[in-house]
N, C-alpha and C positions, 0 to 999 in steps of 0.2 A: 504494500500500500504506500503510495507516494503523494505527498503534498508538495507542490512546487510554487514558490512565490515568496514575496516579502513577508517576514514574520512580524506582523503588527496587529494592533487591536482590532481594526475593522475587518481583518481577514479571519478573525475568530479562531485562531489556531489552537487556543487552549481547549476548545470543544473537542478537537481531535484527540487530545490527551485523555479526555473523559471517555471518548469512544474506545481508545486503546485499553483503558482500565476494564471496560466491559467485555473485552475479548482476550484478556490476558491469558486465559487458560488455553487458547488456541496457539499451539507452538508453530503452526504453519502460517501465521499471520504476523507480519512485522511492519511497523510504520516507519517511513523515512520522511523527515521534514527537511526540505531543501530550500534555501533562500536566505537572504540577508536578514540577520537578527536586528530589528529596529528598536533602539532605545531600551527602556526598562521593561517594556512588554516582551520584547524578544529575549532578553536575558532571563525573564521570568519563565518563559516557555522552556528554555534550555535547562534551567535549574530544576523545574518540576519534572522534566523528562528523565533526569538522572535516577529517579526512583522507579522508573518503569523499564523493565527488561525487554519489552517489545517495541520500544521507540528509540530511534536514532535521529538526533538533531545534528545535521552535518553542515548547516550554514550555507553561505553562498558557494556555488560550484562554478568552475570554469565552463565556458561554452563547449569546449572539446569533450567534457565529461557528460554533457547532457544526453547524447544519444545512448550511451550505455545505461544511464539511469532509467531512461524511458524503456529501453529494451528489457531491463530486469524487473519492470513493474507489471503486475497483473491487474491492478486497479488504481485509478487516480481518484483522490478524494479531496473535497474542500467543503468547509462549513461557512463560507464567506457570507457576510451580512449584506454586502452590495458589490456589484461588479458591472463594468461596462460591457465587455465582450467575452472575457474568459479565454484569452488567447493561449495561456499556458495549458488549459485543458485540451485545446485543439492540437497541441503538440503530441499529447498522449494519444488522442483519438486517431490522429493520422497514422500512428504506428499500431492501430488496432487494439488500443487499451481503453476499455469502457470507463465511464466516470460516475462516481457517486457524488452528487452535488446538492447543495442547499437550495438550488434553483433561484437564487437571488439575481435580479437584474438580467443581464445578458446571458447568464447561465441557462435560463429556461428557454432561450431562443435557439440554443445550440444543442443542449442535452434534452432528449425526449425520453420520458420515463417509460421503461420497458422496451424501448426500441434500440437505443445506443448507449444507455446508461440507466441510472436510478436518480430520480428527483425526490428529495426528502421533504418532510412537512415544513421545513424552514431551517434557519441557521442553528437553532438550539435543539434540533431533533436528534439527540445523541442516541436514544434507544433505537430509532429507525435506522440510523447509520450502522450501528452494531449489528442489527438484524440483517440488513442488506449485505454487509460484508460476510457474515457467517453463511448466508444462503449462497452467495456467489462463490465463496471458497469451496463449498461442498458440491457445487454444480458446474463443472468445467464446461459442459456442453452449452449451457445457457450463457456462461461467461464468453465463450468463443463466438456465439451468435451476436451478442451485444457488441463485441469487439469488431466483428466484420461490419456491422452497421455503423459503428463509430468511425471506422476508417473511411467508409463511403461518404458519411456526412462531412468529415474534415476535408476530404479530397475535393468536394464541391464548394467548400466555403472559401471563395476568393475574397480578398480584402474589399473590393468594391461591393460585393454582395453583402458582406458583413456590415459595412457602413450603411448600406441601404436599409438592411433589416433594423439596425439600431435607430436610424433616423425615423423610420416608419413607426417603430414601437414607441419611441419617445413622443412623437407627434400624437399618437393614439392616447397615451397616458396623460400628457400634459394639457391637451386641448379637450375641454369637456365635449363629449359626444363624438369626438374624433372626426368632425365634419370638415375641419379646415386643415390644410397641410401647413405645418408649422415652419418648415425650413425653406429658405430661399434657394434659387438655383445656384449651385456652386458652393453652398454652405455645408461644411462638414462637422460632424460631432467629434470633439476632442476627447471628452470624457463625460460620463453620466453616473449619477448615484441615486440610490433610493434608501431612505431610512424612515421607518415608522410611518409610512404612508406619504411622507414628503419626498418630492422628486426634484432633482437639480441636474441641469445639463449645461455644459459649456461648449459652444461651437466656435468655429473660426471667426464668427461675427458677433455672437450675442451670449449673454447669460440668461438662462431660462429657469424660473423657479415655479414649480407646481405645488399647490397647497394640499395638505392632508384632507381638507374638506371637499376637494374636487372643484374649487372655484376656478376662475379664469387665471391662467398662468401669468406671472409677472415677467416681462421680457425687457431686458436691459442691453442696448447695444454697447459693445465693448468700447467703441469710440467715444461714448458719452460718459464713461466712468471717470469720476474726478479723484476719488480716494476711497479706501476701505478702512474703517476704524473698528476697534473692539467695542462691543456694546452689550449691556445686560438689559433684557426686555422683561418688564413686569406687566402682567395682565391687570387691568384696573377693575375688572369685574369683582374680584374678591374684596379689595379694600372698599369699593363703593357699596357693596352689600353690607359690609360691616358698619360703614358710616350711616346707612339707612337704619340699621338695627339700633344704633346709638341714638339717632334722632327720634325714632319711635319710642324708645324707653324714656327719653327726656320729655317728649310730648305727653306720654302717658302719665309721667310723674306730675307734670304741671296740671293736667286736666283730670287727674285721679281716675283713670280708667279702672273699673273694679277688677277685671280679670288679670290685668298686668300688675296691679297693686297686690293682689293675692299671691301671684307668682313670686314677686319680689320679696314679700313677707316670708314665704316658705324658704326661699334661698337664703335670706338673711338669718333666719332662725337656724337653719342647718349649718351655715358657716359659723355662726356664733357658738353653736354647741360644740363644734370640733376645733374651732380656732377663736377662742374668746378674745384674743388680742386685736382681732380685726373689727370688733364691734363699733369702735369710734369712727373709723373712716370708710368702712365698706359701703354704707349707703351712698356715699358720694362717688365711689369708684365704680359701682355696679353698672351704671348706664354706659360706661366707656369700655366695658369688657368686650362687647362685639367688635368695635373698631380696632382695639388692640390685638385681638386674636386674628382678625381678618388681615391686618397689616403684617403680622408675623407670617401667616400662611402665604400672603402675596410675595414676601421676600424669599420664602423657602421654595416657591414655585417659579421664581424668576429663571429665565433662560439666558445663558451666555451665548454670545455669537458675534457676528460681524454685521456692520451696517455699510451697505454699498451705496455710496453717494454718487448720483449721476445727474445729468443735466435737468431731468424732469422730476426729480424726487430722490427717494432713498428706499432700498429694499433690504430686509433683514434676512441673514443667513445664519441658521443655528450652528453652533460650534462643531457639530458632527460633520459639517461640510467644509472643514478647514482645507481639505484638498482642493475644493473648488476655488477657494481664495488664492491658493498658490498658483493654480492654472491661470486664473484671471490676471494675476500679477505678471506672469510670464508672457501673456498675450496682449495685454493692454498697450495702447500706443505710448510712445515716449512721453514721460511726464505723468503717467497714469498712477494707479494706486501704489503707495509705498508704506502707509502708516500701519497697516495690519501687521506687518512683520516687525515693527518697532515696539509694539505694545504688548 
């Protein structure tokens, strides 16, 4: 079993270690994790693998060693959370190696469940991955059939065709109803990501942000981007609801609403019974508890990310899409965004 790619958090490589733990009794199944170890996450994968006899983390490998790695592999596996095209999987498929995949992003456009590989229930489907590996290890005939179809799929997957598939799929997912073609003639997708229902794509001309609620996509021409800054976004719904609760309690206290007055009396009695020292100031604090609690919840639910400033406004990118920011910085015209990398 081989994973090939950068070992970083969004690749979800630690889930492979969980899969390995579930098939540790199988002496005919060994996991090889090949690729650059990225930061603390990569070092963590390496450290955790030391306790597993059926896992080898070999790090980045020279291009000259890649053919032998592919040749010695009977299954390729990934539990990736998002992916544009899955080109590393195509390398295995071209050599007749079927793929066990999370099905995230472009993976589901290349790997067909039961035809040239196995699509799991998602990036965290550890049990499903362990089951698929066990079944394929025991069924060489089925493994060979999947491998033949995988080779056929990869042989037909030319780069122009893959780019066309990616563009069509992103158009379908980012434009509600899929009625309008999203991309302009000659516009190519550089990378695309999907996390928790939110979708982002960077093309040679534009940044495209699709919302989790399925509303209209935000489209930002790269030529109009002024700068990208770090930003924490707080939803106002929770603090506003707390403020309304406080206003209602204050109003009820002024106009002596019987039901609210009775509830306040019960709360005060209970508090004084358990915390006698609060008796003197609690009546004054009680109306402000809703707004205090709501403000705290609002701060806890704040999302960190990036604010993309452009000629006609600003668009928010959650921190999960930091790779999109890096791509924007590399593609933006001279004098484009630079602040994101400094903050």
